C-alpha positions as semicolon CSV with decimal commas, in nm:
position;residue;x (nm);y (nm);z (nm)
1;M;-4,375;3,451;-1,750
2;T;-4,164;3,160;-1,735
3;K;-4,220;3,027;-2,090
4;A;-4,205;3,410;-2,209
5;W;-3,850;3,452;-2,108
6;W;-3,755;3,140;-2,282
7;I;-3,910;3,250;-2,597
8;I;-3,712;3,571;-2,548
9;A;-3,413;3,409;-2,512
10;C;-3,467;3,179;-2,811
11;A;-3,559;3,456;-3,031
12;L;-3,269;3,653;-2,953
13;T;-3,044;3,367;-2,995
14;V;-3,218;3,310;-3,395
15;L;-3,186;3,693;-3,452
16;A;-2,831;3,729;-3,351
17;I;-2,777;3,434;-3,613
18;A;-2,998;3,582;-3,895
19;G;-2,875;3,949;-3,826
20;T;-2,522;3,794;-3,872
21;A;-2,604;3,613;-4,176
22;A;-2,775;3,906;-4,307
23;I;-2,464;4,169;-4,273
24;Y;-2,181;3,917;-4,309
25;P;-2,162;4,014;-4,697
26;S;-2,078;4,384;-4,554
27;L;-1,798;4,246;-4,331
28;P;-1,405;4,319;-4,406
29;E;-1,228;3,969;-4,429
30;K;-1,062;4,084;-4,090
31;I;-1,260;4,125;-3,801
32;P;-1,164;4,301;-3,451
33;I;-1,238;4,038;-3,207
34;H;-1,037;4,195;-2,905
35;W;-0,969;4,544;-2,754
36;N;-0,767;4,669;-2,462
37;A;-0,870;4,877;-2,157
38;H;-0,860;5,164;-2,335
39;G;-1,083;5,074;-2,664
40;E;-0,865;4,982;-2,893
41;I;-0,825;4,696;-3,104
42;D;-0,534;4,449;-3,000
43;G;-0,670;4,140;-3,156
44;W;-0,821;4,045;-3,493
45;G;-0,995;3,719;-3,672
46;A;-1,099;3,620;-3,948
47;K;-1,457;3,654;-4,115
48;P;-1,604;3,349;-3,969
49;W;-1,548;3,486;-3,644
50;S;-1,832;3,717;-3,668
51;F;-2,060;3,365;-3,602
52;L;-1,883;3,326;-3,277
53;S;-2,104;3,521;-3,017
54;P;-2,416;3,343;-3,154
55;A;-2,276;3,016;-3,139
56;I;-2,216;3,129;-2,805
57;M;-2,565;3,146;-2,743
58;V;-2,676;2,836;-2,939
59;G;-2,441;2,665;-2,658
60;M;-2,554;2,845;-2,352
61;L;-2,880;2,788;-2,469
62;G;-2,861;2,417;-2,431
63;L;-2,679;2,430;-2,157
64;L;-2,908;2,625;-1,989
65;S;-3,211;2,431;-2,076
66;V;-3,057;2,120;-1,923
67;I;-2,958;2,237;-1,558
68;P;-3,333;2,196;-1,427
69;W;-3,323;1,789;-1,535
70;L;-2,923;1,775;-1,377
71;S;-3,050;1,941;-1,035
72;P;-3,107;1,650;-0,746
73;K;-3,370;1,623;-0,521
74;Q;-3,382;1,913;-0,249
75;F;-3,142;2,116;-0,466
76;E;-3,394;2,156;-0,755
77;V;-3,391;2,447;-0,985
78;D;-3,745;2,405;-1,044
79;T;-3,826;2,555;-0,710
80;F;-3,773;2,897;-0,897
81;R;-3,825;2,789;-1,207
82;G;-3,949;3,161;-1,309
83;T;-3,646;3,356;-1,173
84;Y;-3,437;3,103;-1,368
85;A;-3,594;3,161;-1,725
86;F;-3,534;3,514;-1,647
87;I;-3,153;3,465;-1,568
88;V;-3,153;3,221;-1,925
89;A;-3,295;3,558;-2,100
90;L;-3,036;3,788;-1,949
91;V;-2,726;3,611;-2,016
92;I;-2,836;3,537;-2,359
93;A;-2,929;3,903;-2,389
94;L;-2,594;3,999;-2,245
95;I;-2,444;3,785;-2,477
96;G;-2,618;3,981;-2,768
97;F;-2,557;4,261;-2,663
98;I;-2,162;4,203;-2,664
99;H;-2,235;4,040;-3,010
100;V;-2,372;4,411;-3,165
101;L;-2,084;4,592;-3,022
102;T;-1,834;4,409;-3,198
103;L;-1,978;4,413;-3,522
104;L;-2,031;4,790;-3,518
105;P;-1,661;4,904;-3,571
106;P;-1,609;4,647;-3,870
107;L;-1,932;4,824;-4,029
108;N;-1,774;5,151;-3,946
109;I;-2,037;5,305;-3,691
110;P;-1,835;5,454;-3,416
111;V;-1,823;5,361;-3,089
112;R;-1,639;5,423;-2,773
113;I;-1,681;4,994;-2,694
114;E;-1,536;4,996;-2,384
115;K;-1,766;5,214;-2,218
116;V;-2,097;5,087;-2,364
117;M;-1,969;4,756;-2,255
118;I;-1,913;4,848;-1,902
119;C;-2,230;5,010;-1,876
120;G;-2,432;4,707;-2,029
121;M;-2,247;4,476;-1,780
122;M;-2,371;4,711;-1,501
123;V;-2,724;4,673;-1,604
124;F;-2,681;4,313;-1,602
125;F;-2,544;4,300;-1,260
126;M;-2,845;4,526;-1,141
127;L;-3,083;4,337;-1,314
128;M;-2,938;4,049;-1,193
129;G;-2,952;4,163;-0,850
130;N;-3,301;4,246;-0,865
131;V;-3,389;3,883;-0,882
132;L;-3,080;3,730;-0,688
133;G;-3,311;3,684;-0,364
134;K;-3,576;3,488;-0,518
135;V;-3,309;3,169;-0,616
136;Q;-3,303;2,923;-0,374
137;R;-3,060;2,643;-0,271
138;N;-2,938;2,507;-0,569
139;F;-2,580;2,392;-0,743
140;F;-2,593;2,571;-1,062
141;V;-2,696;2,922;-0,997
142;G;-2,646;3,200;-0,729
143;V;-2,388;3,240;-0,465
144;R;-2,261;2,885;-0,460
145;T;-2,015;2,869;-0,167
146;P;-1,972;2,543;0,068
147;W;-2,088;2,728;0,313
148;T;-2,431;2,847;0,166
149;L;-2,469;2,544;0,017
150;A;-2,440;2,409;0,381
151;S;-2,696;2,623;0,560
152;E;-3,040;2,713;0,407
153;R;-3,045;3,004;0,658
154;V;-2,700;3,123;0,561
155;W;-2,770;3,073;0,163
156;L;-3,076;3,291;0,230
157;E;-2,893;3,574;0,460
158;T;-2,633;3,567;0,119
159;H;-2,868;3,583;-0,138
160;R;-3,020;3,900;-0,005
161;L;-2,666;4,058;0,041
162;A;-2,579;3,989;-0,274
163;A;-2,904;4,129;-0,391
164;R;-2,790;4,481;-0,259
165;V;-2,443;4,454;-0,377
166;F;-2,499;4,365;-0,741
167;V;-2,759;4,668;-0,738
168;G;-2,489;4,880;-0,569
169;V;-2,202;4,734;-0,824
170;G;-2,414;4,839;-1,125
171;I;-2,531;5,202;-1,009
172;L;-2,175;5,276;-0,887
173;G;-1,986;5,104;-1,202
174;I;-2,226;5,334;-1,450
175;I;-2,156;5,657;-1,255
176;T;-1,780;5,602;-1,291
177;T;-1,775;5,518;-1,654
178;L;-2,015;5,767;-1,778
179;L;-1,750;6,032;-1,538
180;G;-1,515;5,929;-1,792
181;L;-1,309;5,722;-1,482
182;S;-1,116;5,443;-1,579
183;I;-1,305;5,136;-1,673
184;L;-1,081;4,934;-1,435
185;L;-1,286;5,103;-1,152
186;P;-1,606;4,859;-1,231
187;I;-1,388;4,590;-1,256
188;G;-1,256;4,657;-0,940
189;L;-1,608;4,740;-0,796
190;I;-1,714;4,378;-0,891
191;I;-1,385;4,197;-0,722
192;A;-1,450;4,407;-0,413
193;G;-1,829;4,289;-0,454
194;V;-1,759;3,969;-0,467
195;V;-1,511;3,935;-0,182
196;V;-1,773;4,091;0,068
197;I;-2,058;3,838;-0,071
198;V;-1,807;3,488;-0,026
199;G;-1,656;3,685;0,324
200;F;-1,976;3,726;0,446
201;S;-2,092;3,385;0,363
202;L;-1,805;3,239;0,562
203;V;-1,882;3,445;0,881
204;R;-2,238;3,397;0,881
205;Y;-2,193;3,037;0,893
206;K;-1,915;3,067;1,167
207;Q;-2,116;3,254;1,368
208;L;-2,447;3,052;1,312
209;E;-2,210;2,709;1,380
210;R;-2,078;2,881;1,707
211;R;-2,423;2,949;1,813
212;G;-2,522;2,588;1,769
213;Q;-2,800;2,741;1,507
214;L;-2,743;2,530;1,226
């Protein structure tokens, strides 16, 4: 599946460019480029801004494609190349998803952009959580704290926890959004999840250090 995920990522990027070019004549001269927490437009840009997200997708695809080559020995991304390819496709898909959402209002297609975007991001977290446990120690992907990078055991245990936290945050984030609660709640869940994961890596490292098990 490694090659398939790369093909999907490339295909999504090409579709974003081609799709934007196809609808470009139908776009107004000014398009919304930013929304506040209430889903209200508070930033505008010129028509060419519609190609920003596809450009980011191209840049990300290029950067992510060279990371395996940049990885030093004993920290190679190639040790989990299938999972890495899935993550690449997932990141590109998220950018593409956000791109499509931002083009709907200029085309007069009604959408609660803040709610749909949050739900999409929560699905991203859930899918990422499903593969985090397969990510091996490296300098580019995963929970890269000083303590996870210093200990293989801390890395593995932290990523097992992070996998559960990501899925949990995703589920709770979708529920709170569908219930019509403030979109600040999912953001708060993400921040809390990060604090728990990073805190665990520190505490677990110090525990093993005291026991002489590093």
